[in-house]
Structures are given as C-alpha cells and as structure tokens.
Predicted model as a PDB file, atoms N, CA, C, CB and O in Angstrom, pLDDT in the B-factor column:
MODEL        1                                                                  
ATOM      1  N   MET A   1      99.374  -7.384  17.197  1.00 71.00           N  
ATOM      2  CA  MET A   1      98.614  -8.368  16.231  1.00 71.00           C  
ATOM      3  C   MET A   1      99.352  -8.870  15.191  1.00 71.00           C  
ATOM      4  CB  MET A   1      97.468  -7.779  15.598  1.00 71.00           C  
ATOM      5  O   MET A   1      99.907  -8.196  14.323  1.00 71.00           O  
ATOM      6  N   ASN A   2      99.352  -9.927  15.278  1.00 87.00           N  
ATOM      7  CA  ASN A   2     100.524 -11.268  14.192  1.00 87.00           C  
ATOM      8  C   ASN A   2     100.672 -10.685  13.116  1.00 87.00           C  
ATOM      9  CB  ASN A   2      99.900 -12.987  13.642  1.00 87.00           C  
ATOM     10  O   ASN A   2      99.702 -10.403  12.412  1.00 87.00           O  
ATOM     11  N   LYS A   3     102.021 -10.368  12.756  1.00 91.00           N  
ATOM     12  CA  LYS A   3     102.334  -9.794  11.087  1.00 91.00           C  
ATOM     13  C   LYS A   3     101.296 -10.968   9.974  1.00 91.00           C  
ATOM     14  CB  LYS A   3     104.587 -10.045  10.609  1.00 91.00           C  
ATOM     15  O   LYS A   3     101.025 -10.669   8.811  1.00 91.00           O  
ATOM     16  N   TRP A   4     101.011 -11.792  10.391  1.00 90.00           N  
ATOM     17  CA  TRP A   4      99.991 -12.883   8.973  1.00 90.00           C  
ATOM     18  C   TRP A   4      98.741 -12.000   8.859  1.00 90.00           C  
ATOM     19  CB  TRP A   4      99.286 -14.944   9.549  1.00 90.00           C  
ATOM     20  O   TRP A   4      98.136 -11.486   7.919  1.00 90.00           O  
ATOM     21  N   LEU A   5      98.599 -12.031  10.159  1.00 93.00           N  
ATOM     22  CA  LEU A   5      96.861 -11.390  10.757  1.00 93.00           C  
ATOM     23  C   LEU A   5      97.272 -10.149  10.151  1.00 93.00           C  
ATOM     24  CB  LEU A   5      96.311 -11.228  12.834  1.00 93.00           C  
ATOM     25  O   LEU A   5      96.601  -9.983   9.133  1.00 93.00           O  
ATOM     26  N   ALA A   6      98.253  -9.011  10.377  1.00 93.00           N  
ATOM     27  CA  ALA A   6      97.752  -7.304   9.602  1.00 93.00           C  
ATOM     28  C   ALA A   6      98.157  -7.517   8.156  1.00 93.00           C  
ATOM     29  CB  ALA A   6      98.783  -5.614  10.284  1.00 93.00           C  
ATOM     30  O   ALA A   6      97.632  -6.745   7.352  1.00 93.00           O  
ATOM     31  N   GLY A   7      99.256  -8.707   7.536  1.00 93.00           N  
ATOM     32  CA  GLY A   7      99.109  -8.672   5.770  1.00 93.00           C  
ATOM     33  C   GLY A   7      97.869  -9.011   5.424  1.00 93.00           C  
ATOM     34  O   GLY A   7      97.219  -8.095   4.919  1.00 93.00           O  
ATOM     35  N   GLY A   8      97.275 -10.160   5.550  1.00 94.00           N  
ATOM     36  CA  GLY A   8      95.976 -10.874   5.332  1.00 94.00           C  
ATOM     37  C   GLY A   8      94.938  -9.511   5.723  1.00 94.00           C  
ATOM     38  O   GLY A   8      94.000  -9.189   4.994  1.00 94.00           O  
ATOM     39  N   VAL A   9      95.230  -8.915   6.782  1.00 95.00           N  
ATOM     40  CA  VAL A   9      94.223  -7.620   6.230  1.00 95.00           C  
ATOM     41  C   VAL A   9      94.106  -6.937   5.548  1.00 95.00           C  
ATOM     42  CB  VAL A   9      94.010  -6.891   6.598  1.00 95.00           C  
ATOM     43  O   VAL A   9      93.022  -6.496   5.166  1.00 95.00           O  
ATOM     44  N   LEU A  10      95.186  -6.619   5.162  1.00 95.00           N  
ATOM     45  CA  LEU A  10      96.220  -5.596   4.144  1.00 95.00           C  
ATOM     46  C   LEU A  10      95.861  -5.681   2.476  1.00 95.00           C  
ATOM     47  CB  LEU A  10      98.045  -6.186   4.305  1.00 95.00           C  
ATOM     48  O   LEU A  10      95.678  -4.793   1.644  1.00 95.00           O  
ATOM     49  N   CYS A  11      95.852  -6.774   2.408  1.00 96.00           N  
ATOM     50  CA  CYS A  11      95.833  -7.993   1.339  1.00 96.00           C  
ATOM     51  C   CYS A  11      94.463  -7.356   0.499  1.00 96.00           C  
ATOM     52  CB  CYS A  11      95.570  -9.874   2.166  1.00 96.00           C  
ATOM     53  O   CYS A  11      94.398  -6.958  -0.664  1.00 96.00           O  
ATOM     54  N   MET A  12      93.228  -7.433   1.731  1.00 96.00           N  
ATOM     55  CA  MET A  12      92.042  -7.630   1.421  1.00 96.00           C  
ATOM     56  C   MET A  12      91.489  -6.537   1.804  1.00 96.00           C  
ATOM     57  CB  MET A  12      91.514  -8.698   1.857  1.00 96.00           C  
ATOM     58  O   MET A  12      90.271  -6.447   1.959  1.00 96.00           O  
ATOM     59  N   LEU A  13      92.330  -5.550   2.008  1.00 96.00           N  
ATOM     60  CA  LEU A  13      91.357  -3.996   2.294  1.00 96.00           C  
ATOM     61  C   LEU A  13      92.148  -3.132   0.942  1.00 96.00           C  
ATOM     62  CB  LEU A  13      91.745  -2.946   4.393  1.00 96.00           C  
ATOM     63  O   LEU A  13      91.423  -2.217   0.551  1.00 96.00           O  
ATOM     64  N   VAL A  14      93.618  -3.250   0.077  1.00 96.00           N  
ATOM     65  CA  VAL A  14      93.624  -3.519  -1.128  1.00 96.00           C  
ATOM     66  C   VAL A  14      92.869  -3.861  -2.022  1.00 96.00           C  
ATOM     67  CB  VAL A  14      94.135  -4.021  -1.209  1.00 96.00           C  
ATOM     68  O   VAL A  14      92.109  -3.122  -2.649  1.00 96.00           O  
ATOM     69  N   GLY A  15      93.070  -5.408  -2.197  1.00 96.00           N  
ATOM     70  CA  GLY A  15      91.905  -5.503  -3.348  1.00 96.00           C  
ATOM     71  C   GLY A  15      90.556  -5.298  -3.153  1.00 96.00           C  
ATOM     72  O   GLY A  15      89.892  -5.410  -4.183  1.00 96.00           O  
ATOM     73  N   LEU A  16      89.852  -4.990  -1.990  1.00 96.00           N  
ATOM     74  CA  LEU A  16      89.023  -4.228  -1.812  1.00 96.00           C  
ATOM     75  C   LEU A  16      88.567  -2.954  -2.396  1.00 96.00           C  
ATOM     76  CB  LEU A  16      89.190  -4.154  -0.980  1.00 96.00           C  
ATOM     77  O   LEU A  16      87.401  -2.696  -2.693  1.00 96.00           O  
ATOM     78  N   GLY A  17      89.317  -2.386  -2.499  1.00 95.00           N  
ATOM     79  CA  GLY A  17      89.480  -0.647  -2.517  1.00 95.00           C  
ATOM     80  C   GLY A  17      89.490  -0.930  -3.835  1.00 95.00           C  
ATOM     81  O   GLY A  17      88.384  -0.691  -4.319  1.00 95.00           O  
ATOM     82  N   LEU A  18      90.350  -1.379  -4.706  1.00 94.00           N  
ATOM     83  CA  LEU A  18      90.411  -1.620  -6.268  1.00 94.00           C  
ATOM     84  C   LEU A  18      89.499  -1.631  -6.536  1.00 94.00           C  
ATOM     85  CB  LEU A  18      90.911  -2.591  -6.882  1.00 94.00           C  
ATOM     86  O   LEU A  18      89.026  -0.588  -6.987  1.00 94.00           O  
ATOM     87  N   LEU A  19      88.866  -2.541  -6.454  1.00 94.00           N  
ATOM     88  CA  LEU A  19      87.047  -3.311  -7.026  1.00 94.00           C  
ATOM     89  C   LEU A  19      86.233  -2.102  -6.761  1.00 94.00           C  
ATOM     90  CB  LEU A  19      86.170  -4.953  -5.849  1.00 94.00           C  
ATOM     91  O   LEU A  19      85.807  -1.425  -7.696  1.00 94.00           O  
ATOM     92  N   LEU A  20      85.939  -1.724  -5.187  1.00 95.00           N  
ATOM     93  CA  LEU A  20      85.197   0.048  -5.273  1.00 95.00           C  
ATOM     94  C   LEU A  20      85.448   0.519  -6.068  1.00 95.00           C  
ATOM     95  CB  LEU A  20      85.437   1.157  -4.429  1.00 95.00           C  
ATOM     96  O   LEU A  20      84.681   0.664  -7.020  1.00 95.00           O  
ATOM     97  N   ALA A  21      87.215   1.181  -6.000  1.00 95.00           N  
ATOM     98  CA  ALA A  21      87.180   2.001  -6.814  1.00 95.00           C  
ATOM     99  C   ALA A  21      86.729   2.092  -8.535  1.00 95.00           C  
ATOM    100  CB  ALA A  21      88.184   2.238  -6.559  1.00 95.00           C  
ATOM    101  O   ALA A  21      86.409   3.138  -9.101  1.00 95.00           O  
ATOM    102  N   MET A  22      86.777   1.127  -8.990  1.00 94.00           N  
ATOM    103  CA  MET A  22      86.296   0.383 -10.176  1.00 94.00           C  
ATOM    104  C   MET A  22      84.767   0.406 -10.684  1.00 94.00           C  
ATOM    105  CB  MET A  22      86.614  -0.966  -9.906  1.00 94.00           C  
ATOM    106  O   MET A  22      84.382   0.523 -11.847  1.00 94.00           O  
ATOM    107  N   VAL A  23      84.022   0.269  -9.558  1.00 94.00           N  
ATOM    108  CA  VAL A  23      82.828  -0.012  -9.191  1.00 94.00           C  
ATOM    109  C   VAL A  23      82.447   1.842  -9.512  1.00 94.00           C  
ATOM    110  CB  VAL A  23      82.700  -0.870  -7.455  1.00 94.00           C  
ATOM    111  O   VAL A  23      81.934   2.302 -10.532  1.00 94.00           O  
ATOM    112  N   VAL A  24      82.871   2.559  -8.354  1.00 94.00           N  
ATOM    113  CA  VAL A  24      82.548   3.848  -8.754  1.00 94.00           C  
ATOM    114  C   VAL A  24      83.185   4.633  -9.806  1.00 94.00           C  
ATOM    115  CB  VAL A  24      82.628   4.501  -7.787  1.00 94.00           C  
ATOM    116  O   VAL A  24      82.517   5.605 -10.159  1.00 94.00           O  
ATOM    117  N   GLY A  25      84.095   4.497 -10.288  1.00 90.00           N  
ATOM    118  CA  GLY A  25      84.103   4.818 -11.489  1.00 90.00           C  
ATOM    119  C   GLY A  25      85.872   5.796 -11.560  1.00 90.00           C  
ATOM    120  O   GLY A  25      86.434   6.360 -12.499  1.00 90.00           O  
ATOM    121  N   VAL A  26      86.244   5.618 -10.188  1.00 93.00           N  
ATOM    122  CA  VAL A  26      87.297   6.528 -10.320  1.00 93.00           C  
ATOM    123  C   VAL A  26      88.202   5.944 -11.095  1.00 93.00           C  
ATOM    124  CB  VAL A  26      87.861   6.954  -9.138  1.00 93.00           C  
ATOM    125  O   VAL A  26      87.546   6.093 -12.126  1.00 93.00           O  
ATOM    126  N   ILE A  27      88.832   5.589 -11.335  1.00 92.00           N  
ATOM    127  CA  ILE A  27      89.304   4.338 -12.189  1.00 92.00           C  
ATOM    128  C   ILE A  27      88.943   3.132 -13.353  1.00 92.00           C  
ATOM    129  CB  ILE A  27      89.521   3.779 -11.451  1.00 92.00           C  
ATOM    130  O   ILE A  27      88.207   2.301 -12.820  1.00 92.00           O  
ATOM    131  N   ALA A  28      89.185   2.845 -14.528  1.00 90.00           N  
ATOM    132  CA  ALA A  28      88.682   2.311 -15.935  1.00 90.00           C  
ATOM    133  C   ALA A  28      88.978   1.079 -15.237  1.00 90.00           C  
ATOM    134  CB  ALA A  28      89.464   2.712 -17.564  1.00 90.00           C  
ATOM    135  O   ALA A  28      90.117   0.831 -14.842  1.00 90.00           O  
ATOM    136  N   PRO A  29      88.000   0.300 -15.069  1.00 87.00           N  
ATOM    137  CA  PRO A  29      87.660  -1.451 -14.925  1.00 87.00           C  
ATOM    138  C   PRO A  29      88.505  -1.668 -16.412  1.00 87.00           C  
ATOM    139  CB  PRO A  29      85.474  -2.105 -14.945  1.00 87.00           C  
ATOM    140  O   PRO A  29      88.594  -1.151 -17.526  1.00 87.00           O  
ATOM    141  N   HIS A  30      89.036  -2.766 -15.644  1.00 90.00           N  
ATOM    142  CA  HIS A  30      90.073  -3.741 -16.547  1.00 90.00           C  
ATOM    143  C   HIS A  30      89.606  -4.982 -15.914  1.00 90.00           C  
ATOM    144  CB  HIS A  30      91.928  -3.487 -16.386  1.00 90.00           C  
ATOM    145  O   HIS A  30      89.113  -5.153 -14.799  1.00 90.00           O  
ATOM    146  N   LEU A  31      90.017  -6.308 -17.424  1.00 94.00           N  
ATOM    147  CA  LEU A  31      90.011  -7.198 -16.783  1.00 94.00           C  
ATOM    148  C   LEU A  31      91.086  -7.757 -16.080  1.00 94.00           C  
ATOM    149  CB  LEU A  31      89.582  -7.805 -17.358  1.00 94.00           C  
ATOM    150  O   LEU A  31      91.017  -8.785 -15.407  1.00 94.00           O  
ATOM    151  N   GLY A  32      92.370  -6.861 -16.297  1.00 93.00           N  
ATOM    152  CA  GLY A  32      93.819  -7.495 -15.398  1.00 93.00           C  
ATOM    153  C   GLY A  32      93.891  -7.000 -14.169  1.00 93.00           C  
ATOM    154  O   GLY A  32      94.536  -7.576 -13.293  1.00 93.00           O  
ATOM    155  N   LEU A  33      93.067  -5.582 -13.909  1.00 93.00           N  
ATOM    156  CA  LEU A  33      93.007  -5.234 -13.034  1.00 93.00           C  
ATOM    157  C   LEU A  33      92.221  -5.694 -11.893  1.00 93.00           C  
ATOM    158  CB  LEU A  33      92.931  -4.426 -13.329  1.00 93.00           C  
ATOM    159  O   LEU A  33      92.372  -5.341 -10.723  1.00 93.00           O  
ATOM    160  N   SER A  34      91.305  -6.578 -12.389  1.00 94.00           N  
ATOM    161  CA  SER A  34      90.354  -7.065 -11.188  1.00 94.00           C  
ATOM    162  C   SER A  34      90.498  -8.529 -11.619  1.00 94.00           C  
ATOM    163  CB  SER A  34      88.590  -6.412 -11.126  1.00 94.00           C  
ATOM    164  O   SER A  34      89.465  -9.190 -11.517  1.00 94.00           O  
ATOM    165  N   VAL A  35      91.418  -9.062 -12.009  1.00 95.00           N  
ATOM    166  CA  VAL A  35      92.169 -10.589 -11.894  1.00 95.00           C  
ATOM    167  C   VAL A  35      93.140 -10.248 -10.872  1.00 95.00           C  
ATOM    168  CB  VAL A  35      93.003 -11.258 -13.396  1.00 95.00           C  
ATOM    169  O   VAL A  35      93.690 -11.254 -10.424  1.00 95.00           O  
ATOM    170  N   VAL A  36      93.530  -9.159 -10.357  1.00 94.00           N  
ATOM    171  CA  VAL A  36      94.538  -8.763  -9.522  1.00 94.00           C  
ATOM    172  C   VAL A  36      93.500  -8.531  -7.913  1.00 94.00           C  
ATOM    173  CB  VAL A  36      95.413  -7.212 -10.294  1.00 94.00           C  
ATOM    174  O   VAL A  36      93.489  -8.926  -6.747  1.00 94.00           O  
ATOM    175  N   SER A  37      92.946  -7.878  -8.580  1.00 95.00           N  
ATOM    176  CA  SER A  37      91.800  -7.376  -6.962  1.00 95.00           C  
ATOM    177  C   SER A  37      91.236  -8.910  -6.685  1.00 95.00           C  
ATOM    178  CB  SER A  37      89.927  -5.914  -7.383  1.00 95.00           C  
ATOM    179  O   SER A  37      91.626  -9.262  -5.572  1.00 95.00           O  
ATOM    180  N   TYR A  38      90.838  -9.427  -7.012  1.00 96.00           N  
ATOM    181  CA  TYR A  38      90.451 -11.193  -6.408  1.00 96.00           C  
ATOM    182  C   TYR A  38      91.453 -11.971  -6.232  1.00 96.00           C  
ATOM    183  CB  TYR A  38      89.597 -12.169  -7.366  1.00 96.00           C  
ATOM    184  O   TYR A  38      91.121 -12.980  -5.610  1.00 96.00           O  
ATOM    185  N   GLY A  39      92.858 -11.926  -6.595  1.00 96.00           N  
ATOM    186  CA  GLY A  39      93.645 -12.502  -5.734  1.00 96.00           C  
ATOM    187  C   GLY A  39      94.812 -12.127  -5.035  1.00 96.00           C  
ATOM    188  O   GLY A  39      95.701 -12.691  -4.397  1.00 96.00           O  
ATOM    189  N   LEU A  40      94.395 -10.570  -5.495  1.00 95.00           N  
ATOM    190  CA  LEU A  40      94.896 -10.133  -3.597  1.00 95.00           C  
ATOM    191  C   LEU A  40      93.449 -10.201  -2.358  1.00 95.00           C  
ATOM    192  CB  LEU A  40      95.572  -7.884  -3.537  1.00 95.00           C  
ATOM    193  O   LEU A  40      93.785  -9.823  -1.236  1.00 95.00           O  
ATOM    194  N   LEU A  41      92.316 -10.530  -2.463  1.00 96.00           N  
ATOM    195  CA  LEU A  41      91.183 -10.752  -1.900  1.00 96.00           C  
ATOM    196  C   LEU A  41      91.274 -12.131  -1.501  1.00 96.00           C  
ATOM    197  CB  LEU A  41      90.089 -10.425  -2.718  1.00 96.00           C  
ATOM    198  O   LEU A  41      90.761 -12.497  -0.444  1.00 96.00           O  
ATOM    199  N   PHE A  42      91.933 -12.989  -2.319  1.00 96.00           N  
ATOM    200  CA  PHE A  42      92.879 -14.520  -2.103  1.00 96.00           C  
ATOM    201  C   PHE A  42      93.753 -15.072  -0.888  1.00 96.00           C  
ATOM    202  CB  PHE A  42      93.959 -14.531  -3.113  1.00 96.00           C  
ATOM    203  O   PHE A  42      93.887 -15.926  -0.012  1.00 96.00           O  
ATOM    204  N   VAL A  43      94.300 -13.786  -1.587  1.00 96.00           N  
ATOM    205  CA  VAL A  43      95.571 -13.947  -0.565  1.00 96.00           C  
ATOM    206  C   VAL A  43      95.505 -13.967   0.557  1.00 96.00           C  
ATOM    207  CB  VAL A  43      96.422 -13.158  -0.571  1.00 96.00           C  
ATOM    208  O   VAL A  43      96.114 -14.592   1.425  1.00 96.00           O  
ATOM    209  N   GLY A  44      94.157 -12.721   0.571  1.00 95.00           N  
ATOM    210  CA  GLY A  44      94.367 -11.987   1.939  1.00 95.00           C  
ATOM    211  C   GLY A  44      93.920 -12.764   2.633  1.00 95.00           C  
ATOM    212  O   GLY A  44      94.550 -12.947   3.674  1.00 95.00           O  
ATOM    213  N   VAL A  45      92.926 -13.408   2.465  1.00 95.00           N  
ATOM    214  CA  VAL A  45      91.868 -14.890   3.258  1.00 95.00           C  
ATOM    215  C   VAL A  45      92.880 -16.044   4.260  1.00 95.00           C  
ATOM    216  CB  VAL A  45      91.052 -16.193   1.581  1.00 95.00           C  
ATOM    217  O   VAL A  45      92.922 -16.454   5.420  1.00 95.00           O  
ATOM    218  N   PHE A  46      93.793 -16.269   2.642  1.00 95.00           N  
ATOM    219  CA  PHE A  46      94.650 -17.385   3.472  1.00 95.00           C  
ATOM    220  C   PHE A  46      95.689 -17.075   4.191  1.00 95.00           C  
ATOM    221  CB  PHE A  46      95.192 -18.332   2.723  1.00 95.00           C  
ATOM    222  O   PHE A  46      96.400 -17.889   4.781  1.00 95.00           O  
ATOM    223  N   CYS A  47      95.874 -15.464   4.172  1.00 94.00           N  
ATOM    224  CA  CYS A  47      97.296 -15.060   5.281  1.00 94.00           C  
ATOM    225  C   CYS A  47      96.325 -14.651   6.088  1.00 94.00           C  
ATOM    226  CB  CYS A  47      98.704 -13.756   4.906  1.00 94.00           C  
ATOM    227  O   CYS A  47      96.968 -14.786   7.129  1.00 94.00           O  
ATOM    228  N   PHE A  48      95.315 -14.267   6.436  1.00 94.00           N  
ATOM    229  CA  PHE A  48      94.661 -13.481   8.189  1.00 94.00           C  
ATOM    230  C   PHE A  48      94.080 -15.388   8.566  1.00 94.00           C  
ATOM    231  CB  PHE A  48      92.484 -11.554   7.988  1.00 94.00           C  
ATOM    232  O   PHE A  48      93.518 -15.516   9.654  1.00 94.00           O  
ATOM    233  N   THR A  49      94.196 -16.381   7.909  1.00 93.00           N  
ATOM    234  CA  THR A  49      93.636 -17.952   7.767  1.00 93.00           C  
ATOM    235  C   THR A  49      94.736 -17.753   8.494  1.00 93.00           C  
ATOM    236  CB  THR A  49      93.371 -19.099   6.351  1.00 93.00           C  
ATOM    237  O   THR A  49      94.854 -17.776   9.719  1.00 93.00           O  
ATOM    238  N   ALA A  50      95.497 -17.564   7.709  1.00 91.00           N  
ATOM    239  CA  ALA A  50      97.268 -18.629   8.722  1.00 91.00           C  
ATOM    240  C   ALA A  50      97.707 -17.581  10.243  1.00 91.00           C  
ATOM    241  CB  ALA A  50      99.598 -18.491   7.122  1.00 91.00           C  
ATOM    242  O   ALA A  50      98.300 -17.980  11.245  1.00 91.00           O  
ATOM    243  N   GLY A  51      97.263 -16.391  10.008  1.00 90.00           N  
ATOM    244  CA  GLY A  51      97.352 -15.450  11.360  1.00 90.00           C  
ATOM    245  C   GLY A  51      97.170 -16.520  12.668  1.00 90.00           C  
ATOM    246  O   GLY A  51      97.952 -16.992  13.493  1.00 90.00           O  
ATOM    247  N   VAL A  52      95.100 -16.702  12.301  1.00 90.00           N  
ATOM    248  CA  VAL A  52      94.884 -16.755  13.077  1.00 90.00           C  
ATOM    249  C   VAL A  52      95.168 -18.349  13.412  1.00 90.00           C  
ATOM    250  CB  VAL A  52      93.897 -16.093  13.126  1.00 90.00           C  
ATOM    251  O   VAL A  52      95.020 -18.222  14.627  1.00 90.00           O  
ATOM    252  N   MET A  53      95.397 -19.435  13.288  1.00 89.00           N  
ATOM    253  CA  MET A  53      95.618 -20.888  13.502  1.00 89.00           C  
ATOM    254  C   MET A  53      97.009 -20.118  13.888  1.00 89.00           C  
ATOM    255  CB  MET A  53      95.414 -22.253  12.139  1.00 89.00           C  
ATOM    256  O   MET A  53      97.096 -20.329  15.098  1.00 89.00           O  
ATOM    257  N   GLY A  54      98.007 -19.431  13.547  1.00 82.00           N  
ATOM    258  CA  GLY A  54      98.764 -19.659  14.034  1.00 82.00           C  
ATOM    259  C   GLY A  54      98.813 -18.793  15.622  1.00 82.00           C  
ATOM    260  O   GLY A  54      99.747 -19.110  16.359  1.00 82.00           O  
ATOM    261  N   LYS A  55      98.185 -18.112  15.944  1.00 70.00           N  
ATOM    262  CA  LYS A  55      97.756 -17.451  17.496  1.00 70.00           C  
ATOM    263  C   LYS A  55      97.762 -18.961  18.579  1.00 70.00           C  
ATOM    264  CB  LYS A  55      95.726 -16.537  17.418  1.00 70.00           C  
ATOM    265  O   LYS A  55      98.587 -19.243  19.448  1.00 70.00           O  
ATOM    266  N   ARG A  56      96.456 -19.794  18.114  1.00 69.00           N  
ATOM    267  CA  ARG A  56      96.157 -20.546  18.895  1.00 69.00           C  
ATOM    268  C   ARG A  56      97.212 -22.161  19.471  1.00 69.00           C  
ATOM    269  CB  ARG A  56      94.934 -20.682  18.284  1.00 69.00           C  
ATOM    270  O   ARG A  56      96.768 -22.910  20.342  1.00 69.00           O  
TER     271      ARG A  56                                                      
ENDMDL                                                                          
END                                                                             
C-alpha cells in the first residue's frame, strides 16, 4: 500500500471518528473540533487521491 493511500485513509478515519464521537455524545460538540474533523476529511480525500494517481 502506498504511503499516500495509507495516510489518506488514516486521516479520513480519524476525522470520521471524531465526528461520530460528537454525534453519539462521547465528546462534547465544539465548533473548533468540527472544523478540525472536516479538515481531516478534506485532507484525507486529497491524500487518498494523490495515492491513487501515483499508482498509475
């Protein structure tokens, strides 16, 4: 597995985990934490795409 692919998947999973923890109520929802979570998802998608394009 490419390191860009692995990094992208890891960023997306961490961001999704934070969002789900806020929805379930494990951690208190904060605007800053939401922005960080969506930022991690955004960065993860770009890293994953770079990994896919790098394999071609």
